[in-house]
KELONU-647473 format. One record per residue (C-alpha): residue in one letter; x, y, z. Coordinates in steps of 0.25 Angstrom, whole numbers, padded with zeros to 4 digits, always signed. Example, Ala and Ser with C-alpha at 12.3 -4.5 7.8 and 13.67 -1.06 7.14 Angstrom:
<atoms>
A+0049-0018+0031
S+0055-0004+0029
</atoms>
This chain:
<atoms>
M+0000+0000+0000
D+0006+0013-0005
L+0006+0023+0007
N+0004+0036-0002
S-0007+0030-0010
A-0014+0022+0001
S-0014+0032+0012
S-0026+0040+0006
I-0034+0027+0003
V-0032+0021+0017
L-0035+0034+0023
Q-0048+0035+0015
V-0052+0021+0019
L-0049+0023+0034
T-0058+0036+0034
Q-0069+0027+0028
A-0067+0017+0039
T-0070+0027+0049
S-0083+0030+0043
Q-0096+0027+0051
D-0103+0023+0037
T-0101+0008+0036
A-0102+0009+0021
V-0089+0017+0021
L-0083+0010+0033
K-0084-0005+0029
P-0077-0004+0016
A-0066+0004+0022
E-0064-0006+0033
E-0063-0017+0022
Q-0053-0009+0014
L-0044-0007+0027
K-0045-0022+0030
Q-0040-0025+0016
W-0028-0015+0018
E-0024-0021+0031
T-0014-0031+0024
Q-0009-0021+0013
P+0006-0017+0015
G+0007-0002+0018
F-0007-0001+0024
Y-0002+0001+0039
S+0008+0012+0034
V-0004+0019+0028
L-0012+0018+0041
L+0001+0023+0049
N+0001+0035+0040
I-0014+0038+0042
F-0015+0037+0057
T-0002+0045+0059
N-0008+0056+0051
H-0014+0065+0061
T-0022+0074+0051
L-0031+0062+0048
D-0044+0059+0054
V-0043+0053+0068
N-0053+0042+0065
V-0045+0038+0052
R-0032+0038+0060
W-0038+0030+0071
L-0043+0019+0061
A-0029+0019+0054
V-0022+0016+0068
L-0032+0005+0071
Y-0030-0002+0057
F-0015-0001+0059
K-0016-0007+0073
N-0024-0019+0068
G-0014-0021+0057
I-0003-0023+0067
D-0011-0034+0074
R-0013-0041+0061
Y-0001-0038+0051
W+0011-0033+0059
R+0017-0047+0063
R+0026-0053+0052
V+0019-0066+0052
A+0005-0060+0051
P-0003-0062+0037
H-0001-0049+0029
A+0010-0044+0039
L+0015-0030+0037
S+0029-0030+0030
E+0041-0027+0038
E+0043-0014+0030
E+0030-0008+0033
K+0031-0012+0048
T+0044-0005+0049
T+0038+0008+0043
L+0025+0007+0052
R+0034+0005+0064
A+0042+0018+0061
G+0029+0026+0058
L+0022+0022+0071
I+0033+0028+0080
S+0037+0040+0071
N+0029+0050+0078
F+0021+0049+0091
N+0011+0061+0089
E-0003+0055+0087
P-0012+0066+0092
V-0024+0057+0095
N-0024+0048+0107
Q-0032+0037+0103
I-0024+0035+0090
A-0011+0037+0098
T-0015+0025+0107
Q-0018+0016+0095
I-0004+0020+0088
S+0003+0016+0101
V-0005+0003+0102
L-0001-0001+0088
I+0013+0003+0090
A+0013-0006+0102
K+0007-0017+0093
V+0018-0016+0083
A+0028-0016+0095
R+0023-0029+0100
V+0027-0036+0087
D+0039-0028+0083
C+0046-0021+0095
P+0058-0022+0097
R+0063-0030+0086
Q+0056-0024+0074
W+0054-0011+0081
P+0066-0007+0089
E+0064+0008+0088
L+0050+0008+0094
I+0054+0009+0109
P+0066+0019+0107
T+0056+0028+0099
L+0046+0027+0109
V+0056+0031+0120
E+0061+0043+0113
S+0047+0047+0109
V+0042+0048+0124
K+0053+0057+0127
V+0048+0068+0117
Q+0043+0081+0122
D+0030+0082+0113
D+0019+0077+0122
L+0011+0070+0111
Q+0022+0062+0106
Q+0027+0059+0120
H+0013+0054+0124
R+0011+0045+0111
A+0025+0039+0112
L+0023+0036+0127
L+0009+0030+0123
T+0016+0021+0113
F+0027+0018+0122
Y+0017+0012+0132
H+0009+0004+0122
V+0022-0002+0117
T+0027-0006+0130
K+0014-0011+0135
T+0013-0020+0122
L+0028-0025+0123
A+0026-0028+0138
S+0014-0037+0135
K+0022-0047+0126
R+0025-0060+0133
L+0035-0068+0125
A+0048-0070+0131
T+0056-0063+0120
D+0046-0051+0121
R+0047-0050+0136
K+0063-0050+0134
L+0061-0038+0124
F+0052-0031+0134
Y+0061-0033+0145
D+0073-0027+0137
L+0064-0015+0133
A+0059-0012+0147
S+0073-0012+0152
G+0077-0003+0141
I+0066+0008+0143
Y+0062+0006+0158
G+0071+0018+0163
F+0065+0027+0152
A+0051+0023+0155
C+0053+0026+0170
S+0059+0040+0166
L+0047+0042+0157
W+0037+0039+0168
N+0044+0048+0178
H+0045+0059+0168
H+0030+0059+0165
T+0027+0058+0180
D+0035+0070+0183
T+0029+0078+0172
F+0015+0074+0177
L+0018+0079+0191
Q+0024+0092+0186
H+0011+0095+0178
I+0003+0092+0190
C+0011+0101+0198
A+0010+0112+0188
G-0005+0110+0186
D-0004+0106+0172
E-0016+0097+0170
A-0014+0094+0155
G+0001+0092+0157
A-0001+0082+0169
R-0012+0074+0161
N-0002+0072+0149
S+0010+0069+0158
L+0001+0059+0166
E-0003+0052+0154
R+0012+0050+0150
T+0015+0046+0164
L+0005+0035+0163
L+0010+0030+0150
S+0024+0030+0155
L+0020+0022+0167
K+0013+0012+0159
V+0025+0010+0151
L+0033+0009+0163
R+0024-0002+0169
K+0025-0011+0157
L+0040-0010+0157
T+0040-0012+0172
V+0031-0024+0173
H+0034-0031+0160
G+0048-0027+0157
F+0057-0033+0168
V+0059-0048+0172
E+0064-0043+0186
P+0059-0029+0188
H+0063-0028+0203
C+0077-0028+0198
N+0075-0015+0191
V+0074-0004+0201
E+0066+0005+0191
V+0055-0005+0190
M+0045-0004+0201
L+0030-0004+0198
L+0018-0010+0205
D+0015-0020+0194
F+0027-0028+0199
L+0016-0034+0209
D+0010-0041+0197
Q+0022-0044+0188
H+0034-0044+0198
P+0028-0047+0212
F+0041-0049+0219
S+0046-0035+0214
F+0034-0030+0221
T+0037-0037+0235
P+0044-0024+0241
L+0031-0016+0238
I+0021-0026+0244
Q+0020-0020+0258
R+0020-0005+0254
S+0010-0008+0243
L+0000-0016+0252
E+0001-0005+0263
F-0002+0006+0252
A-0013-0001+0245
V-0021-0006+0258
S-0019+0007+0265
Y-0026+0015+0254
A-0036+0005+0250
F-0040-0002+0263
T-0038+0009+0274
E-0043+0023+0277
A-0030+0028+0272
G-0036+0028+0258
E-0050+0033+0261
G-0053+0046+0253
I-0039+0047+0246
V-0039+0035+0236
F-0046+0033+0223
E-0052+0020+0217
Q-0041+0017+0207
F-0030+0019+0218
I-0038+0009+0227
V-0039-0001+0215
Q-0024+0000+0214
C-0022-0003+0229
M-0031-0015+0228
N-0024-0020+0216
L-0011-0019+0223
I-0016-0026+0235
K-0022-0037+0227
M-0009-0040+0218
I-0001-0041+0231
V-0011-0050+0238
K-0013-0059+0225
N+0001-0060+0220
Y+0005-0074+0219
A+0020-0071+0220
Y+0017-0066+0235
K+0011-0079+0239
P+0019-0090+0245
S+0018-0105+0241
K+0010-0114+0251
N+0024-0120+0253
I+0032-0108+0258
E+0045-0113+0255
D+0041-0113+0240
S+0039-0098+0240
S+0049-0088+0236
P+0055-0078+0245
E+0049-0067+0237
T+0035-0073+0239
L+0037-0075+0254
E+0042-0060+0255
A+0030-0055+0248
H+0020-0064+0256
K+0026-0060+0269
I+0023-0045+0265
K+0009-0048+0261
T+0006-0056+0274
A+0012-0045+0283
F+0003-0035+0276
F-0011-0042+0275
T-0014-0044+0290
Y-0028-0047+0295
P-0032-0033+0298
T-0027-0028+0284
L-0034-0039+0277
M-0047-0037+0285
E-0047-0022+0282
I-0045-0025+0267
C-0056-0035+0267
R-0066-0027+0274
R-0063-0014+0266
L-0064-0022+0253
V-0078-0027+0256
T-0084-0016+0264
H-0078-0004+0257
Y-0073-0008+0243
F-0084-0019+0240
L-0096-0009+0243
L-0104-0005+0231
T-0103+0010+0229
N-0114+0020+0226
E-0108+0022+0212
E-0108+0007+0210
L-0123+0005+0215
T-0127+0016+0205
M-0119+0010+0194
W-0126-0003+0197
E-0140+0003+0196
E-0136+0011+0183
D-0126+0003+0176
P-0126-0012+0181
E-0117-0017+0170
G-0107-0006+0172
F-0108-0009+0187
T-0104-0023+0185
V-0093-0020+0176
E-0088-0010+0187
E-0090-0020+0198
T-0082-0031+0191
G-0071-0021+0187
G-0073-0023+0172
D-0061-0028+0165
S-0051-0027+0177
W-0052-0028+0192
K-0040-0020+0193
Y-0045-0006+0190
S-0059-0006+0197
L-0061-0005+0212
R-0072-0014+0215
P-0066-0027+0207
C-0053-0023+0212
T-0057-0024+0227
E-0064-0037+0224
V-0052-0043+0218
L-0044-0038+0230
F-0054-0044+0240
I-0053-0058+0233
D-0038-0058+0233
I-0036-0054+0247
F-0047-0063+0252
H-0041-0075+0244
E-0027-0072+0250
Y-0032-0069+0264
N-0045-0077+0265
Q-0043-0083+0279
T-0041-0069+0285
L-0052-0062+0277
T-0063-0073+0277
P-0067-0070+0292
V-0068-0055+0288
L-0077-0057+0277
L-0086-0067+0284
E-0088-0057+0295
M-0093-0047+0285
V-0102-0057+0279
Q-0108-0061+0293
S-0111-0046+0296
L-0120-0045+0284
Q-0129-0057+0287
G-0144-0055+0286
S-0152-0045+0278
T-0146-0031+0275
N-0154-0018+0276
V-0157-0014+0261
E-0158+0001+0266
D-0143+0000+0271
T-0135+0002+0258
N-0122+0000+0265
A-0126-0013+0271
V-0130-0018+0257
L-0117-0014+0251
I-0109-0020+0262
K-0116-0033+0261
D-0114-0033+0246
A-0099-0030+0248
V-0098-0042+0258
Y-0105-0052+0249
N-0096-0047+0238
A-0084-0051+0246
V-0090-0065+0250
G-0092-0068+0235
L-0078-0063+0231
A-0072-0072+0242
A-0081-0084+0240
Y-0070-0094+0237
E-0062-0090+0249
L-0075-0091+0258
F-0079-0105+0254
D-0076-0111+0267
S-0081-0099+0276
V-0094-0096+0270
D-0107-0105+0270
F-0112-0099+0258
D-0124-0108+0257
Q-0129-0104+0270
W-0126-0089+0267
F-0134-0091+0254
K-0146-0097+0261
N-0146-0088+0273
Q-0142-0075+0267
L-0140-0073+0253
L-0152-0079+0247
A-0161-0070+0256
E-0153-0058+0250
L-0156-0061+0236
Q-0171-0060+0240
V-0170-0046+0245
S-0176-0038+0233
H-0174-0024+0238
N-0167-0015+0228
R-0156-0011+0237
Y-0152-0025+0240
K-0148-0027+0225
P-0133-0026+0228
I-0135-0038+0238
R-0143-0046+0229
R-0133-0044+0218
R-0122-0048+0227
V-0128-0060+0233
I-0130-0066+0219
W-0116-0063+0215
L-0111-0069+0229
I-0119-0082+0226
G-0113-0083+0213
Q-0099-0082+0219
W-0102-0093+0229
I-0109-0103+0221
S-0097-0108+0215
V-0090-0108+0228
K-0100-0114+0238
F-0115-0116+0236
K-0123-0128+0239
S-0131-0135+0227
D-0144-0135+0235
L-0144-0120+0236
R-0143-0118+0221
P-0159-0119+0218
V-0161-0108+0229
L-0151-0099+0222
Y-0156-0102+0209
E-0170-0098+0214
A-0165-0085+0220
I-0158-0082+0206
R-0171-0084+0199
N-0178-0075+0208
L-0168-0064+0205
L-0169-0066+0190
Q-0184-0065+0191
D-0183-0052+0200
Q-0187-0040+0192
D-0176-0032+0197
L-0166-0042+0192
V-0172-0047+0178
V-0165-0041+0166
R-0173-0030+0160
K-0172-0026+0145
S-0169-0011+0147
P-0160-0009+0155
I-0155-0021+0162
H-0159-0019+0177
V-0147-0016+0186
T-0149-0028+0195
S-0153-0036+0183
F-0139-0034+0177
I-0131-0036+0189
C-0139-0047+0195
G-0140-0054+0182
G-0125-0055+0181
L-0124-0060+0195
I-0136-0070+0194
C-0129-0075+0181
N-0116-0077+0190
C-0124-0085+0200
L-0131-0093+0189
F-0119-0098+0182
F-0114-0104+0195
L-0127-0111+0197
V-0127-0116+0183
N-0113-0121+0185
M-0119-0129+0197
Q-0128-0136+0187
I-0142-0130+0191
Q-0147-0136+0178
P-0162-0135+0182
Y-0161-0120+0181
V-0153-0119+0168
G-0165-0117+0159
C-0169-0104+0167
L-0155-0098+0166
V-0154-0101+0151
Q-0166-0093+0149
Y-0162-0082+0158
L-0148-0080+0152
P-0151-0077+0137
L-0161-0066+0142
L-0151-0060+0151
W-0141-0060+0140
K-0150-0053+0130
Q-0154-0042+0140
S-0140-0040+0145
E-0135-0035+0131
E-0130-0022+0137
H-0124-0028+0150
N-0112-0036+0147
M-0108-0039+0161
L-0121-0046+0163
R-0118-0054+0150
C-0105-0058+0156
A-0113-0064+0168
I-0122-0071+0158
L-0110-0077+0151
T-0104-0082+0163
T-0117-0089+0167
L-0118-0095+0153
I-0103-0100+0155
H-0108-0108+0167
L-0121-0112+0161
V-0114-0118+0149
Q-0104-0125+0159
G-0116-0130+0167
L-0124-0135+0155
G-0112-0142+0148
A-0116-0148+0134
D-0130-0143+0137
S-0126-0129+0135
K-0127-0131+0120
N-0142-0128+0122
L-0138-0114+0126
Y-0131-0111+0113
P-0142-0102+0107
F-0139-0092+0118
L-0125-0096+0122
L-0118-0095+0108
P-0123-0081+0105
V-0118-0076+0118
I-0104-0082+0116
Q-0104-0076+0102
L-0107-0062+0107
S-0098-0063+0119
T-0086-0067+0111
D-0087-0059+0099
V-0077-0047+0100
S-0084-0039+0090
Q-0096-0038+0099
P-0094-0027+0110
P-0099-0036+0122
H-0087-0045+0120
V-0079-0036+0129
Y-0088-0040+0141
L-0092-0054+0137
L-0080-0060+0130
E-0073-0067+0142
D-0086-0074+0147
G-0090-0076+0132
L-0078-0084+0130
E-0080-0092+0142
L-0094-0095+0138
W-0089-0099+0124
L-0079-0108+0130
V-0088-0116+0140
T-0099-0117+0129
L-0088-0124+0120
E-0083-0133+0131
N-0098-0137+0134
S-0102-0138+0120
P-0106-0153+0115
C-0104-0149+0101
L-0099-0138+0091
T-0111-0130+0086
P-0110-0121+0074
E-0114-0109+0083
L-0103-0112+0093
L-0093-0114+0081
R-0097-0100+0075
I-0094-0093+0088
F-0079-0096+0086
Q-0079-0085+0076
N-0077-0075+0088
M-0064-0082+0092
S-0054-0075+0081
A-0057-0061+0087
L-0056-0066+0101
L-0042-0072+0099
E-0038-0059+0093
L-0041-0052+0106
S-0030-0059+0113
S-0037-0056+0126
E-0037-0063+0140
N-0049-0071+0134
V-0040-0078+0124
K-0038-0091+0133
N-0053-0093+0132
C-0053-0091+0117
F-0043-0103+0116
K-0051-0111+0125
I-0063-0109+0116
I-0055-0113+0104
N-0051-0125+0110
A-0065-0128+0114
Y-0069-0127+0099
V-0058-0137+0096
F-0062-0147+0106
L-0077-0145+0102
S-0076-0148+0087
S-0062-0145+0081
S-0065-0149+0067
E-0077-0140+0065
F-0070-0129+0073
L-0057-0129+0066
Q-0064-0130+0052
M-0071-0117+0054
Y-0061-0109+0063
A-0047-0115+0061
A-0041-0105+0051
D-0046-0093+0060
L-0041-0100+0072
C-0027-0103+0066
R-0026-0088+0062
S-0029-0083+0075
F-0019-0092+0082
C-0008-0088+0072
E-0011-0073+0076
L-0012-0076+0091
L+0002-0084+0091
K+0009-0072+0085
D+0007-0063+0098
V+0002-0071+0110
T+0006-0075+0124
T+0012-0089+0127
D-0001-0092+0134
G-0009-0088+0121
Q+0001-0096+0112
V-0002-0108+0121
Q-0017-0106+0120
V-0016-0106+0104
L-0007-0118+0104
K-0017-0126+0113
V-0028-0124+0103
V-0019-0129+0092
E-0015-0141+0101
N-0030-0144+0104
V-0034-0143+0089
L-0023-0153+0086
K-0028-0162+0097
V-0042-0162+0093
N-0040-0162+0078
P-0026-0167+0074
V-0029-0167+0059
L-0036-0154+0057
G-0028-0147+0068
P-0014-0146+0061
Q-0021-0141+0049
V-0028-0130+0057
F-0016-0125+0064
Q-0005-0128+0054
P-0001-0113+0054
L+0002-0114+0068
L+0010-0127+0068
P+0024-0121+0062
S+0025-0111+0073
I+0022-0122+0084
F+0033-0130+0077
R+0043-0119+0077
G+0040-0116+0092
I+0044-0131+0095
I+0056-0130+0087
D+0060-0116+0093
G+0058-0122+0107
E+0046-0113+0111
R+0050-0107+0125
Y+0037-0107+0132
P+0034-0121+0137
V+0019-0121+0136
V+0020-0116+0122
M+0030-0127+0118
S+0021-0137+0125
T+0010-0133+0116
Y+0018-0133+0104
L+0023-0147+0107
G+0008-0151+0110
I+0004-0146+0096
M+0015-0152+0088
G+0013-0165+0096
R-0001-0166+0091
V+0004-0163+0076
L+0015-0173+0077
L+0007-0184+0083
Q-0007-0183+0076
N-0003-0176+0063
A+0011-0181+0059
R+0009-0176+0044
V+0006-0162+0049
F+0019-0163+0058
S+0027-0167+0046
L+0022-0156+0037
L+0025-0146+0049
L+0039-0151+0050
S+0041-0149+0035
Q+0036-0135+0036
M+0045-0131+0047
A+0057-0137+0041
C+0054-0129+0028
E+0052-0116+0037
L+0064-0118+0045
G+0073-0123+0034
Q+0077-0135+0042
E+0076-0150+0039
L+0063-0157+0043
D+0070-0167+0052
Q+0078-0155+0059
I+0064-0149+0062
L+0059-0162+0067
G+0071-0164+0076
S+0070-0150+0082
V+0055-0152+0085
I+0058-0166+0092
E+0070-0160+0100
M+0062-0148+0105
W+0050-0157+0108
V+0058-0166+0117
D+0066-0154+0123
R+0053-0146+0127
M+0045-0158+0132
D+0045-0153+0146
N+0037-0141+0141
I+0025-0150+0139
S+0018-0152+0153
Q+0005-0158+0148
P+0005-0173+0148
E-0003-0174+0136
R+0006-0165+0128
R+0018-0173+0133
K+0012-0186+0129
L+0008-0180+0115
S+0023-0176+0113
A+0028-0190+0116
L+0017-0196+0106
A+0021-0185+0096
L+0036-0187+0096
L+0034-0202+0096
S+0025-0202+0084
L+0038-0198+0076
L+0043-0213+0079
P+0046-0222+0072
S+0055-0214+0063
L+0069-0216+0056
N+0070-0200+0056
S+0084-0197+0062
V+0079-0185+0069
I+0068-0192+0076
Q+0077-0203+0080
D+0087-0192+0085
K+0076-0187+0094
F+0071-0201+0098
C+0077-0199+0112
G+0069-0186+0114
I+0056-0193+0109
I+0058-0205+0119
N+0061-0195+0130
I+0047-0188+0127
S+0040-0201+0126
V+0045-0206+0140
E+0042-0192+0146
G+0028-0194+0140
L+0027-0208+0146
H+0030-0203+0159
D+0019-0193+0158
V+0008-0202+0154
M+0011-0216+0159
T+0005-0221+0172
E+0008-0234+0178
D-0003-0244+0181
P+0000-0249+0196
E-0007-0262+0193
T+0001-0266+0181
G+0013-0258+0182
T+0011-0254+0167
Y+0011-0239+0162
K-0001-0233+0154
D-0003-0220+0148
C-0012-0211+0157
M-0016-0202+0146
L-0023-0212+0137
M-0039-0211+0136
F-0047-0223+0131
H-0061-0218+0132
F-0070-0206+0135
E-0072-0203+0149
E-0081-0191+0151
P-0074-0181+0160
K-0081-0179+0173
G-0080-0168+0182
T-0081-0169+0197
E-0090-0161+0206
D-0079-0151+0208
E-0076-0150+0193
E-0084-0144+0181
P-0091-0155+0173
P-0084-0159+0160
T-0087-0150+0148
E-0090-0155+0134
Q-0076-0151+0130
D-0070-0159+0141
K-0077-0171+0135
R-0072-0167+0121
K-0058-0167+0126
K-0059-0181+0132
M-0064-0186+0119
L-0053-0179+0112
A-0043-0186+0121
L-0048-0199+0116
K-0042-0196+0102
D-0029-0189+0107
P-0016-0197+0106
V-0012-0192+0119
H-0023-0200+0126
T-0025-0211+0116
V-0010-0215+0113
S-0002-0222+0124
L+0011-0216+0124
Q+0017-0228+0130
Q+0012-0237+0118
F+0016-0225+0108
V+0030-0225+0113
Y+0031-0240+0112
E+0025-0241+0098
K+0034-0229+0093
L+0047-0235+0099
K+0043-0249+0093
A+0041-0243+0079
Q+0054-0236+0080
Q+0061-0249+0084
E+0055-0256+0072
L+0059-0245+0063
L+0074-0244+0067
G+0076-0258+0072
E+0081-0263+0086
Q+0095-0258+0084
G+0091-0244+0079
F+0080-0242+0089
Q+0089-0246+0101
A+0099-0235+0096
L+0088-0225+0096
M+0084-0229+0110
E+0098-0227+0115
T+0097-0212+0112
V+0086-0212+0123
D+0091-0210+0138
T+0091-0224+0145
E+0082-0219+0156
I+0072-0214+0146
V+0073-0228+0140
A+0070-0235+0153
Q+0058-0226+0156
L+0053-0229+0142
Q+0054-0244+0144
E+0047-0244+0157
F+0035-0236+0150
L+0035-0246+0139
Q+0034-0259+0147
G+0024-0269+0142
F+0026-0265+0127
</atoms>
């Protein structure tokens, strides 16, 4: 694409793409999509969004298209990847001038520079950091701010990389610029204070923003840039408590004194603000919960550093201190405020979001106090249980509805008892309390008693899974049914009533525990109620989350019969997991869980259930904390019906996996590989065809000696499946790798066997260890000199496998393979365990076809050695056996007695 001729055309199309007229907008978007892979397109975009005379909306769109292009086409291995020449030009242009006047566009430019840095810095972009360091020193306010903003986003991105080589590069970067970052923060802090003293509000605001950005850079360098940060006297931040706890030990005493004084004594009254209290409580919580400060049960096994930290904690948290913290948490911080009560009346969903802390407990006072209470009560339950029980005892009997404070105190204490349910298991007779106190409180219909009714429902939901007799369940169900029929609690069309919304969610919470306890006679009523509640709660996502949670437990309770719910259930899953739908922001986590349990309990794959998988490709692109459930869902489809599933989605899935493996954590890499392994296990014929594009990189990973044991173990599990169950594919793969690496085929084979033997200890799962033995033994009998050279290693692995799987029959004194399965036994759960799902049964049936569970390793070793002996003759075979250690030979002979 010629820059001069193309710029005006691209500018025109971008302008059309900002139109509100779909007739103009849609063709423009299609044209831009076609240009995405054209050489020179991103250079044109760079010229457009750096031209400050153009319309802001057009420039904004150009930045977004450029940023999306980085994700898709910047990496060298990507389809239609940008040329190295164009990338060099683009990198230079991105950091040529930090003078963007529009804040939103400046932020996007900083982010896209960071995206490029994640791939190219420092090897392909060594000039980036020096340029940023020089640019933040300039006197021009705008350029200084934009450079500092970019400096922060680049540092943040590089700090997030987790591969060992990337960590080493970031350590080198941090050590090189840490002193400068410190001086930068000091400078902007001093400037801010000078502006404050001079009464220059505008100057102070500008300096404060630069101070904050400098501090964020410093934080990333401090927390992620040093292996032993306490060895560097400059490196001292409170984030050590999380990342480097023993570096924080000298600060434990002073930190606790400071935080407890301001948050839990009169010292802080009237002078502290909410966010300050939140930070104090987070600090206390992190010290209390930090595992590095907890000694082992056997004290001798604890490190001196741990014992020192534990000693400091024990000396601080005396009985009076703990009692005061507990009482103030419950009777002060747990109390509903007038603002919360008003919000409850006017915006019930907003109140629920606020109460639960939205996305994070760390930044909102109420959830922060509850998390601190849970952690302290768990750590010091023997001390605090009597304190809480005394508070409960003081509230027995009815409460005067006219006494608002008494109602709120009872609400707060009940909240504490619910949060501490698991800790109070042996101290509270909940069944008696339910019959004698709580049941009666659910029947108080006075409007001012709504907080208690709401709290009691929630409290029962907390205790049902802990301690609740089965003969009380019908009584509870009747109470819930009465609540649902109460006109003050039913869902109304417009708007949803305040109590309806909150109690609807809490009742759902209670119902799913009842469902889990197999209250089968009432399921019909519940199933009729939930679709109505779902439909009428369209604008109330928090209530829909409660419905999703109830459905999860309903499906688990019904098992295969949950198929009857599909007309309602599958559209709910479809909506909740569709990232193009706005509600997914709230519903996705629970929607994925519901999708998973639906698959696990499905007796068969329906077309509608198969169709929902169309949502998965976009979900994998999110790379969010929900990605683990995404992989569980993919595996569930594989186990449910691999052929139908792979025929429809194999190509998309393979493409997604190839993209993911380019930039993913070790854990994410393992999740991808486990899917591949499961596909090969379920469908050894179709599997290698489906994931053929991934096999060469797995093969190279084995040859190169992948450093992460869990990844190497999975590599060997996959290659073992290919070698044992599809030898033709393994041979083709050998030939392909020999061609790519410019080596002889036998040389490649020898490298694989040698690394396999060397890394056998990386494999911890007995199934994979036996699979490795079977796979390598399958190379025998052979006249191949390489295989004979590696014969000793193959026998070593075989004997290791025999040690893993062989058990001795005490009656006969003979050995048998304990992994063999001869017939289907339906998995049975005990009273304390979940009943087996349909997927559990499918896995059992699959095991009956798996060589790991159908082939005796003992017999396989014997047959392969016998065949090798027949091929070489007695003399040749004995010469081969002499290459094996005599002790290994002796163990082998013991295992093969009777053959």
